[in-house]
C-alpha beads as a LAMMPS data file, in Angstrom:
LAMMPS data file: protein, C-alpha beads

116 atoms
115 bonds

1 atom types
1 bond types

-500.0 500.0 xlo xhi
-500.0 500.0 ylo yhi
-500.0 500.0 zlo zhi

Masses

1 110.0

Atoms # bond

1 1 1 29.445 163.257 -89.386
2 1 1 30.011 166.989 -89.085
3 1 1 29.099 169.086 -92.073
4 1 1 28.666 172.802 -92.769
5 1 1 27.077 173.900 -96.020
6 1 1 26.960 177.548 -97.017
7 1 1 24.497 178.842 -99.591
8 1 1 22.976 182.065 -100.827
9 1 1 25.934 183.626 -102.558
10 1 1 25.814 185.070 -106.027
11 1 1 26.197 188.163 -108.141
12 1 1 24.554 191.338 -106.896
13 1 1 24.753 194.984 -107.861
14 1 1 26.227 197.562 -105.508
15 1 1 23.637 198.589 -102.946
16 1 1 21.895 195.251 -103.163
17 1 1 21.300 192.570 -100.554
18 1 1 21.988 188.879 -100.060
19 1 1 21.289 186.451 -97.259
20 1 1 23.809 183.705 -96.707
21 1 1 22.809 180.503 -94.946
22 1 1 25.013 178.119 -93.007
23 1 1 23.317 174.762 -92.491
24 1 1 25.075 172.580 -89.932
25 1 1 24.798 168.879 -89.210
26 1 1 26.599 166.701 -86.716
27 1 1 26.828 169.428 -84.095
28 1 1 24.484 171.911 -82.453
29 1 1 25.138 175.476 -83.550
30 1 1 23.711 176.999 -80.391
31 1 1 26.523 175.364 -78.408
32 1 1 29.240 176.862 -80.573
33 1 1 30.493 180.305 -81.378
34 1 1 29.426 180.685 -84.987
35 1 1 31.430 182.921 -87.287
36 1 1 31.326 184.199 -90.823
37 1 1 34.685 184.815 -92.448
38 1 1 35.509 186.049 -95.915
39 1 1 38.518 185.899 -98.178
40 1 1 39.022 188.075 -101.205
41 1 1 41.558 187.219 -103.928
42 1 1 45.084 187.989 -102.777
43 1 1 43.956 188.841 -99.246
44 1 1 43.957 187.065 -95.921
45 1 1 40.814 185.524 -94.524
46 1 1 39.070 187.999 -92.229
47 1 1 36.420 187.624 -89.570
48 1 1 33.215 189.369 -90.593
49 1 1 30.675 188.509 -87.909
50 1 1 30.264 186.310 -84.849
51 1 1 27.426 185.131 -82.658
52 1 1 28.043 183.714 -79.216
53 1 1 27.186 180.255 -77.992
54 1 1 24.178 179.934 -75.673
55 1 1 23.172 183.495 -76.352
56 1 1 22.786 186.208 -78.910
57 1 1 25.814 188.392 -78.410
58 1 1 27.090 189.507 -81.795
59 1 1 30.227 191.174 -83.063
60 1 1 31.094 192.643 -86.436
61 1 1 34.085 193.847 -88.345
62 1 1 34.128 197.631 -88.596
63 1 1 33.843 197.375 -92.360
64 1 1 30.407 195.731 -92.172
65 1 1 28.863 197.265 -89.043
66 1 1 25.409 198.621 -89.722
67 1 1 25.143 196.676 -92.990
68 1 1 25.467 192.991 -92.030
69 1 1 23.493 191.043 -89.449
70 1 1 24.323 187.586 -88.140
71 1 1 21.546 185.462 -86.665
72 1 1 20.829 181.889 -85.670
73 1 1 17.778 179.653 -85.983
74 1 1 18.229 176.926 -83.400
75 1 1 15.266 174.922 -84.668
76 1 1 16.839 174.693 -88.114
77 1 1 20.408 174.435 -86.766
78 1 1 21.282 177.179 -89.219
79 1 1 23.135 180.474 -89.042
80 1 1 22.474 183.384 -91.386
81 1 1 24.300 186.460 -92.576
82 1 1 22.034 189.189 -93.891
83 1 1 24.082 191.531 -96.046
84 1 1 22.635 194.881 -97.065
85 1 1 24.040 197.884 -98.903
86 1 1 26.636 195.690 -100.499
87 1 1 29.791 197.248 -101.896
88 1 1 32.281 195.976 -104.479
89 1 1 34.810 195.527 -101.670
90 1 1 32.501 192.939 -100.107
91 1 1 33.332 190.615 -102.991
92 1 1 34.871 187.461 -101.523
93 1 1 34.304 183.839 -100.711
94 1 1 32.331 183.684 -97.474
95 1 1 32.949 180.842 -95.051
96 1 1 30.932 179.665 -92.083
97 1 1 32.815 178.453 -89.015
98 1 1 31.695 176.750 -85.834
99 1 1 34.125 176.873 -82.940
100 1 1 34.224 175.519 -79.413
101 1 1 37.009 174.912 -76.942
102 1 1 37.703 171.545 -78.533
103 1 1 36.458 171.730 -82.107
104 1 1 36.748 173.971 -85.147
105 1 1 34.495 173.256 -88.142
106 1 1 34.510 174.945 -91.547
107 1 1 32.363 174.940 -94.621
108 1 1 33.633 175.142 -98.174
109 1 1 32.419 178.666 -98.757
110 1 1 30.060 180.521 -101.050
111 1 1 31.085 183.177 -103.552
112 1 1 29.681 186.685 -103.252
113 1 1 30.366 189.068 -106.105
114 1 1 29.262 192.693 -105.949
115 1 1 29.501 194.313 -109.343
116 1 1 27.518 196.403 -111.771

Bonds

1 1 1 2
2 1 2 3
3 1 3 4
4 1 4 5
5 1 5 6
6 1 6 7
7 1 7 8
8 1 8 9
9 1 9 10
10 1 10 11
11 1 11 12
12 1 12 13
13 1 13 14
14 1 14 15
15 1 15 16
16 1 16 17
17 1 17 18
18 1 18 19
19 1 19 20
20 1 20 21
21 1 21 22
22 1 22 23
23 1 23 24
24 1 24 25
25 1 25 26
26 1 26 27
27 1 27 28
28 1 28 29
29 1 29 30
30 1 30 31
31 1 31 32
32 1 32 33
33 1 33 34
34 1 34 35
35 1 35 36
36 1 36 37
37 1 37 38
38 1 38 39
39 1 39 40
40 1 40 41
41 1 41 42
42 1 42 43
43 1 43 44
44 1 44 45
45 1 45 46
46 1 46 47
47 1 47 48
48 1 48 49
49 1 49 50
50 1 50 51
51 1 51 52
52 1 52 53
53 1 53 54
54 1 54 55
55 1 55 56
56 1 56 57
57 1 57 58
58 1 58 59
59 1 59 60
60 1 60 61
61 1 61 62
62 1 62 63
63 1 63 64
64 1 64 65
65 1 65 66
66 1 66 67
67 1 67 68
68 1 68 69
69 1 69 70
70 1 70 71
71 1 71 72
72 1 72 73
73 1 73 74
74 1 74 75
75 1 75 76
76 1 76 77
77 1 77 78
78 1 78 79
79 1 79 80
80 1 80 81
81 1 81 82
82 1 82 83
83 1 83 84
84 1 84 85
85 1 85 86
86 1 86 87
87 1 87 88
88 1 88 89
89 1 89 90
90 1 90 91
91 1 91 92
92 1 92 93
93 1 93 94
94 1 94 95
95 1 95 96
96 1 96 97
97 1 97 98
98 1 98 99
99 1 99 100
100 1 100 101
101 1 101 102
102 1 102 103
103 1 103 104
104 1 104 105
105 1 105 106
106 1 106 107
107 1 107 108
108 1 108 109
109 1 109 110
110 1 110 111
111 1 111 112
112 1 112 113
113 1 113 114
114 1 114 115
115 1 115 116
């Protein structure tokens, strides 16, 4: 059974940091393009960061470049999103996604709130 569970969200002050985790079961994350998306209230879901399958090529939205880092631990079958220098506009529900040519898996999301 395929499952993605995000964790690590919470309330943080502007300028703070959080590390989100995406624990996968039922598929091997290294064989999938793994993505982090976010959706703020009243806005469309947007792609934040991606890491390639079978490698470590990464891509980021312009709004998070230099602040967020996506990484993968193959031994733990887990993907991470390190978020530094957080801003109020980073407030959103963050979703982990695993995608291949045939399959598209989503977690239920974790809330990140950046506020003083």
